[in-house]
C-alpha angles and dihedrals in degrees: 000000000000089000094058096090125153115350092350088084094058097074090045092053091045091054091049092050090047090054093045091049094063109116093014132096087262095063112131091004101092112109132179110223101171123153115081095325124113124258109026097219129028135194130197088352087276109069128058141189122208112201123209131173138190137176091205126098096248136080099228133104141140118277136198126315116278087233091059090202090157095052113134110249118259095012106135106164121048130183127198117226109191122187126195102203098188124091116326099027111227136177133198129185127193138154105281097239092052094065101045105108106167144349117255131178130239107147090327137009109290134176120257111227119215113175091193094052114143119239112268094026100094123121086250091059088051095052092038093234131110122246093244092050092050098046092050094053119109088232108027095168095063098071089049092048091048090053094051092044089055088058097048122123121217110289094023129110139171109250104197125098113321103229094192094070097016090232119144124205115254111265090223117071113219131198118233095240090059092066121094121239094263092051091048093051092047090055092047091050091052091046092055090052101040098039110035090168087082084082092060133083094241116136091227097042093124097043099095091042091053091052092047092050091057099035101042106018099031091228128137115205114184094186101040094150092060091059089074109020105039113112102045119230136330142169121268131198121218119175092344091308119118118219113197133214096015113178111242095245091064092048088054088049095050095043092055100036096122092054090044090053088053090055089051092048095050097043115083121239088240092059092044091050089056093047094046098037084225128102116251137165136216090256096048105033096101095049091042090054091050089051091051094049089048092047094053093042091060088068092061112093096206091052098050091101090061130082096211094179092054092045092052092047091051091052096043108034109025 
């Protein structure tokens, strides 16, 4: 038995179930599925058994994907058979949905199995939705994502697939210096739209941007502050009027305003609301963004002599 680790246990369990099914309604209906399908063993084309093993001393492991895209058709009731193949050898069996405590991420969101999970502590209790209801949804990840987002602390984010815009993070992580100039500027334009706090004096003003770069753009930037502040101050002319001692971040903003407007135009109000943590609409998103940039700019001591809102309006609307 100790040698039946991993998927080697599945045929053994299937043979046992086949023998035990003789003389019952399940006789001649036990079938080993195996491979990447879920669950591993089926009976009567309705019931299933998922087999997991460990040699560790705990009763936890990762389960199937939340999406359940490999689920065998017509299987409605699944049981989890978990074997600890150390010493002593132990087995536990529970309804699958009763031992799913959380969602964790490997290459996609997957359930965390805990065979000792207390009643009422499943992920389905936490999201207030039954397992069957969730798995049959067109987008089963969204309720889970919404739950974890509701528990986030400032500066945290969930990094798996964003189901609002159906965009997945690149599987390859890139370093900032590997990007070309156009790619770098595109990222900076998005940053100035999505994260207007970069215009503030907050100590953590680049925190959300740094998380987004890794989670959504698969980019690591060791010197993220320098992207906006390097270069000191300079003068800037708007409508034949010269503004003096302009911090570099605002010059970058003004110089790229047309591209920034394009980001605003092509990003939905729903997405912007989530980025800004402030309700906006399609009709108001540009003016709301200007207000946010102006609000954060008022906290910067070396920009107090500037009316950022008025300067943006002069560039955009006059």
